[in-house]
Residue, then its C-alpha position, 0 to 999 in steps of 0.5 A: m694204421l700201424a698194422a697197415l704200415a707193417l704190411c707195407a713192407g710186403a711179403g717175400p723171402t730172403a735172397a742171396s746176392p747176384a755174385e753168389l747166385f751166378g758168379f762174378g764177371g764175364r767169364s765165371p757165370g758162363m763156366a759154372q762160377t769157376g775161375v778161382a785158379t785163372a781169374t786175372d781181371f777185375d773179376a779176381a776181386y771176388l773170385n780170388p784176389a791173388g789173380l790181380a798180381d798178373v794184371g799186365r795193363k789197365r782194363i775196364t769192363f761194363g756189362f749186364l747180368f740177367g737171370d731167370f728162375d722157374l720155381e713151383m710151389d704146390g704145383r703152381q708157378t711162383d711168378t718169381e721175379h728175374a734177377t738183373a744187375l749192371l756190372f762195372g769193373g776195372a783192374i790196373p797194375v800198381p806202379l811201384g818201383g824197386a822190389l815191388r815193381d810189376r808185382i802188385g795189381f788192384g781190382i774193383g767191381f760193382l754190381v748195381p741193381p737198376s731199380a734199388i740200392n737195397r730192397a727188403r721184403h718182410p714175410f710173415p713168420g712161417e710163410p712158405v718161401f723159397a728162401l734163397l732163390e725166390t726174389r731177385a737180389h736188390v742190393v748194391g755190391l762192391q768188391l775191392a782187392l789187391g794181389m801180389r806176386l810173391t815168387p815166380r810161382w806163388r801169388a797172394g791177395i786180400g780184399v773186401t766185399t761190401l753190401a748195403t744195410l738198411d736201418g731206420g724208423i717210422h714214428v706215428s703221432t698226432d698233431a695239434a688238431g688231433r690228426f695222425t702224422t708219421r715221420s720216416e727215416q732210413n739210413l744205408i750203412t756199409r758192412l765190410n766182409p774180408l776175402a783172401g786167396v792164393r794161386l800157384l802156377v805149375p807151368e811144366k804141368h800146364l796147371q794153375l791151382g787156386a784157393t779162396f776164402r770169403a767171409p759171410a756177407r749179409t745185409d740186415y734191415q730194421i725199421l722200428i715203428t714207434n708211437n706216442l698215441e697213449e693220450t689219443l687211443p684208449l689202449t697202448v700200442p707196442t713198438i713194432a719191429i720190421g726187421g731181418t736179413s734181406q741178403y745172405d751169402p755164406m762163408v765159402v772156401a773154394v779150391e780149384a785146379a785148371w789144366e790148359r792144353k796148348r793155350r786153346l783148351m782149358v778145363l777147370l775143376q772146383l770144390a766149394w764148401q759153403r757154411w749154410s749152418a750159420y744161416p739166420l732167420p729171415t725175419v725178427n718177431p714184430v713184437e717182443n712178447n711173440p713166441p720164439q721162432q723155430e731156427p732154420g736148421f740149414h746145414d753146410t754143403f759142398s758144391p762140385r763145379l766144372g768149367v771148360q773153355q775152348m779157343l776157336w781162333h785168336g787174332a792180333r786184336s780179337a778172339a773167339v772163345v766158347r765157354g761152358g760149365y756145370q755145377f751141382m749145388p745141393s739144398p742146405a734146407p732140411e725137411m720143414t716139418g714144423r711151423q717154419a717153412l724156409l724152402a731151398v732147391r738143388k741147383s745145377 
């Protein structure tokens, strides 16, 4: 019975959040996750909170994210689930007076998967999985940030991102009639992760420069299966731990330059460093006396990104814009020669 409960968590890999996989907002996903130097709407709450200093009016945004994967393992399709999320966001100038008048903006953004608040799947240790891409991200993400205009050229901002962490337990016992009974309890806990950024405007060169720091964001899960069956069964059943890390975004430092020509053509160049060397094991050992698992051994990566935006026409209340981009994300996973088989792929 306990083994069946342990297997109910399924078999699957760790995945990153939708914002880390695809970008955040309506522009960044179409421009290879660039926008650190240019975002001034609610998407700046994730890309670079310093951009919120230039929010000129109240804005609200609704959207939908869809992403698909084409992965193979041993020559066979993995039948990977696609990623979906509802997107909500807003940005407003903070109405302060005096020296702070028209200097501070506030932004908020939500990414909400349509079918779950947080889903954790538990692969067996050593099972081959695409650890960063194979499942869609099932976790609610929230971004809150403030941006401030320090001088006519400089802006700075701070914010937090949150992911939901799952904690709980399943207790197995017997009732007065000797029948097996279970009691289950789960709790969602919010974990805050800081982010900060700066922007520099150089209008005489038609340049905007930006830099962002995002702390690592992770959502862990731990379900302890306990029991008091010593008097019913002729053996002792140990506590079983179903736990690990279901979502992980590494620490990121990104710098970007954006050049604009006659307010019609914009070219963005970004370099992002991702600290994958801190990537944790996706699962913990189910019982204490299991041998230690092999560490993932992931390494840090640098990802170059290029974004382009062309304004086709601009009217009083509408505009037509074409956007595109390219990014190269090298795999952080080393060659897996031991029992551990956490796979990752290069993405472009």
